[in-house]
N, C-alpha and C positions, 0 to 999 in steps of 0.2 A: 363222475365227480358231483356229489350232491351237497347242498347246504344243510345246515342244521335246522330242523323244523321245531316250531314252538314259540311261545311268548318271547318277544324281543328278537326273534330270529326270522324265519321265513314261514309263510303260510303253508299249512298242510293241505290246502285245496288242490295243489298241483303236484304232478310228477316232474322231476328235473333230470336232465341228462346232458352231458357235455362230451362230444366226440368230434375229432377231426375239425377243430376250430369252429364248431357249430354248437350253440346252446339251444336245447329244445325244452319247451315247457308244454305240459298237457294237463288240462283240467280233469279231475277225477269224477266229478259229477256236476249236473246242472243246478245252479243256484241263481237267484235273480240278478246278481251283479257279476256273474262268473267271467264274462268277457273282459270287463274292466279289471277284475282281479288278475286274470291271466296276463293282460297287457302290462300292468305296472309291476307285477312280481316277476314277469319275464325280464323286464328291464333291470329290476333289482338283482336278479340272478346274474345277468350280464355284468353288472357293476361289481358284484362280489367276485366273479371269476377274474376280471381284469385287475381289480384293485387289491384284493386280499390273496387270491390264488396265483397272481402274476401269469395268467394265461393269455394267449392271443386268441381273440374271438372275432371272427369275421361275420358271423350270421346268427340271428335269433330266429328260431322257428316256433310258431304258435300252432300246435297241433290240436285243433278243436273237433277232430273227427268223432269222438265219442258222444258229443252233445246233441247232434241232430236238431239244430236250432232253426227257428223261423228265419225266413230270408231277410226281414227288415232288421233283425238283431245282428245278423252276419254283415249286413250292409253297413251299419254304423261302425262296427268293428273294423271292417275293411277300410273305411275312410280314415279312421284314426291311425291304423297301422300304415296306410299309404302316406299320411302326413309325417309320421315318425320316420319312415323310410327315406323321405325326401330331406329331412332336417338333421340327419345324423350320418357319421362316416361309415357305419356298419350297415349291413343288409338285413332286412326283415322279410319274413315269409309266413303266409298263412296256409295251412293244410286243412281242408275240410273235405275229406274223401279224396281230393285231388288238390294240387297247388292252385291257389286263388290269385288271379292276375290283379296286381295292385294298380291304383290310379296314378296318373301323372298330376303335376300341379294344376295344369290347365283343366284336366278332367274334374278335379275337386272344386275349383273355383267357378268354372263355366259349365253349369249343369244343363242338360238337354231341356228343350222347351216342353212344357206340359207338367213339370214338377211344381206343385203348389204347396204353400204353407198355410197353416191355420191363421186366418186374418180376422176372424170374428170370434170373440170369446168374451165372457163376462169377467170384468176385473173384480178382484176380491174386495168385498165391502168391509168397512170398519166394523170392529166388534168380533164376536165369536167366543168360543170357550177359552178361558184363561187357564193357566197352570201348566202349560207346555213351554218349557224354557225357551227353546229355539223359536217357536211360533210367536211367543210373547215378545221376544226381542225383535223379530221381523215386524210385528205390529207396531212396536215403538219406532223403529227406523222408518217405517212407512207413514208415520205420523197419524195413526188411527184416531187418537184423541183430538188432534188438530183438525182432521177432516170432519170429524163428528161435530165439533163445537164451533167451527168458524165458517162464516158465509163469504168471507173476502178471499177470492182466489189468489190475488196478488200476494197478500201477506202469508196465507197458509202454506204455499209452496216454498216460499223463502224459508219459513220455519222448519219445514220438513228437511230441506237440504242442509240446514244447520245440524240436524241429527246425523245426517250421513257423514258429517265430519269425523265421526267415530271410526270411519273406514280409512282414515289417514289423510295425508297432505293433498292428495288428488281431489279431495272434496272439502278441505278446510277453507273457511272464509270464501266460499263460492258466491254466496249472496246473489244468486240468480233465481228467477221465477220459473224454473224448469219443473216439469212434472215427472213423476216416477210411475212405472207400470209394474205391478206385482204379479208374479206367477204367470209368466208368458210361456205358452206351449210351443214345443219345437217340432211337432210331427210334420212329416212331408208325405205327399200323396201324388199319385199319377192322375192328372186331369181333375178329378172330383175328390172331395174330402169324404171318402168312405173307407171303411175298414178293409174291404177287399182290394182297395187301390193303394194300400199303405206301402211306402218306400222306406221310411225311417220311423223308429219308435217315437212316441210322444213323451217328452220329459217336460219339466217346468222350471224355467229360470226364475230364481227367487225375486230378483229385481232387474229391470232395465231402466237405466238412468243416464245421466251425463256427468262427466267429470269437469275439472277446471279448464281443460283444453277444448272443451266442447265435443269430446269424443263419445260416441255411443258406448255405454258401459254395461256389461253383463256381470251381475254380481251373484255369486253363490255363497250363502251364509251358513256356517256350521257352528255349533256349540257343543263342546264335550263329545265330539264325534271325529276322532283323528284318523279315520280310515285312509290308507294310502291311496286308494283308487279315486279319491276326490279330484285328483289332477286329471284323471281320465274323463271324469264327469265334466270338468271345465272344458276339456278339449272337444267333447261332443257339442257343447254350446257354441264354442268358437267356430267350429267347422260349419255348423248350421248357419251361423251369422254370415260367414264369408261366402258360403255357397249360394245363399239366397238373400244377399244384402239388399238388392233392389226391392224385393217383396217385403222384407222386414222394415225398410225405411218407410214404405207406404203404410204398413201396419202401424208403425209407431205414430206417424202423422195422423192416421185415421183415429187412433185412440186418444191422443192427447192434444193434437192441434199444433200447427206451425208456430203459433205464438208462444208455446211452452217448450220449444226446442231451440238449441243454439243454431246460429247461422252456419250453413255449409257443413253440418255434421255428417252428411252423406259422403263428403269428400275426404273424410279423415279416417285414420285407423280405428279399429274396434278394440276397446280395452276390456279385458276379461279379468275379474277379481275373484279370488277365493279367500274368504275371511273366516277365521276360527280363533278361539281362545288358546288352542294348542294344536300342533301338527304332529303327524307321525314322525318318528326319529329318522326315517329314511326319506322324508319328503324332499329335502333340499338336494340330496344326491340323485334323486330320480327326476325331479322337476327340470333339471338342466337339460334333459333329453327332449323336453317339450318346448324349449325356448324357440320361438319362431324366427325364421329368417326375415328381417324387417323388409327386405326387398321382395319377398316372395308372397306372403299371405296378408300383409298389412294388419297384423295382430299384435297385441301386447298382452302378456300375462303378468298379473300382480298378486303377490301373497300379502295378506293383511293379518297381522297378529293382534287380536283384540286384548286390551288390558295388559299389554306387556310392560313390565318394569325391569330395569337393568341396574344391577348393583354397581356403584362407582366408588 
């Protein structure tokens, strides 16, 4: 039982199979985002089977055997699938030549000693080449012109947070002198930050900031880029944050200083935002599978629609 492939239907990057209450998806070839694509469209296939085909599905199998991927890419995929397996009533499984043993919640949150994050990096400086819509909007939200033209720390950061009000009520009327960090790397390594010691791939969180509740906020900003697997990208950032929260708190304090952070933000949940001017039509039906157990991972996921208007 296979879904229809093509625009407005399902991606043609996967093979689909349903047999004996098990849905299986297998990527056809390796592409830069293929594991995220496999993950979200595997969930979309499951949703299609139960909602439109009225099938009973107990398990989703992600067969990545053909890809022969590097270990750190499989590791990030394993963590995401482990999280999804813990947060949903169905079972998930990865096959990579052989079945991959998924993590428990404790194994995701409490990582072994010796795993280190990138804590020293250069923050993006104001300015740069204009004319790239998404980057220009990021420059605006980051207050590049304010940082360039103002010498008064107290005033400039309040003004920057007024711009973040474009991301919705969580940032509206914040009026706090918090700082923002732009393009925070997520790589994880064993003992030393060297390529040969890599555990997880390095991605870059567009913004690390704070919301009205004083929660550490990870923000992924998109414009005119409604790919469904953005939700998988957000989960990568979220699991990085909860697995290495203590190290990330130290990194944040080291980069912006205690005086520019809310009190006790290290004791609060982590809020993860994905903002876009429009989302994939299947986003809402897939994102529900990512909704975290509030008692389990201390995470919040938020969708922000930029410039939305509603006819009344």
